[in-house]
N, C-alpha and C positions, 0 to 999 in steps of 0.2 A: 502495499497497500504506499503509496508515494504523494498522495494528493492528487494525482489528475486519474481518476475514475472513470472511464467512457463507456463503461455499461451503462444503462437507463436505470433510474429509478424509480421503483414501482410503487402506484398511492398504492394498490391491493393486491396480496400475497396474489391470486388469480390469479391476475396477468400476464405474469412470469411465463404463463404457456402462450401468450399471443405470439405469434413470430412479429418479426418485423417486417412492418406494411401491410400487416392484416390489420383492418380497422374492423373496430366492435361495433355492438349497438348501444353498449353503454355510455350515456353522458352525464356530463357535470355541468349545471342547471348554477350561473350567478348571476345577480342583480349588480348592474355597474350604477354609477355617479347620477345617471338620467331614468333611473327605475327601469331602465333596457335589459330585459332574459340576453346571459349571454351565454351560449351555449359551448362546451367545449367536449369532443370526443375524448376518450382516455388516451389515445396517444398525444393530442393536444398537452391533457393535463399532466401524462409524465413529463413530455418536454419542460412545461413549466416550474412543476417541481425539481425537476433534473438542474433547471439553470439556477435556482435558490439554492439546492443546497450546495451548489459548485462554486458559487459566489461565498457561501459561508464557509468552504474548504475553506476561499484563499483569504478571507479574515486571518482563522484560524491559526493558516499557516504565516502568516502575518506575525501574527503576536508568539509564533516559536513551536505552534501544534503543528509538526513536521510531517506525520506519518497519517495524516487522515483523510477520506476518501468520500465521495455527493453519499455511495450507500453506509457510513456508519451512519452521515449525520441523518440522513433521513429515519436510519433504524431507530434511533436515539429517536426523534421527534415521532415516530408512527408510533413507538413501544406502547403510546396514552393508549392510540386509537385500538388495540386489539378489541377493549373492553368496550367503546362506547363507539365504535364506528368513525366510519371518517368522515369529519366536521367538514364543512363550506371552507370555500375557498380561501377565506379570508382570516380565518382559523389556524388554515396550516402554512401561508403566508405566514401569520404572525409569529406563529410557535418555531419555523425555520428562523426568521430574522432575528427574532430576540432570546434565540440557543445561547447561554456563555459558555466558556469555556468550561467553568467548574462543574455545572450542570450535566454536560458530556462526559465528563472525565469519571464524575459519580456513576454514571450509567454505563461506560465502559470498565468501570471496574467489576460494579455488580455484576454484568455480562458474561465478564473473564468468573467468579464465582460462580456463574450459575450453570457454566460449562460450554459459555458459547467460541465459536472457532475465530481468533481474527489473525 
């Protein structure tokens, strides 16, 4: 893990079985500032999430945490979604961009104790 993770970050574990370029029926609906519906496909949502996670990776690297990947960021953030389900897009964005290094390192430590592979 060198901080340059080219694997797509999936917002839903079942999406990992979707082949690249294959469009799914699932859509994610969000309201924009004008109260218009914005509809994102799974692929578009994954691209948005991946971009945000990679942005957070760059931030962590600048802070000295060199061995962080986008997948690590998403796994940390999405861990709390396992019980409650995937929230709205603005909540996902907030959770990723507000992630602090201390929370991330605590999550990594607990994951190692639980037996996760890194």
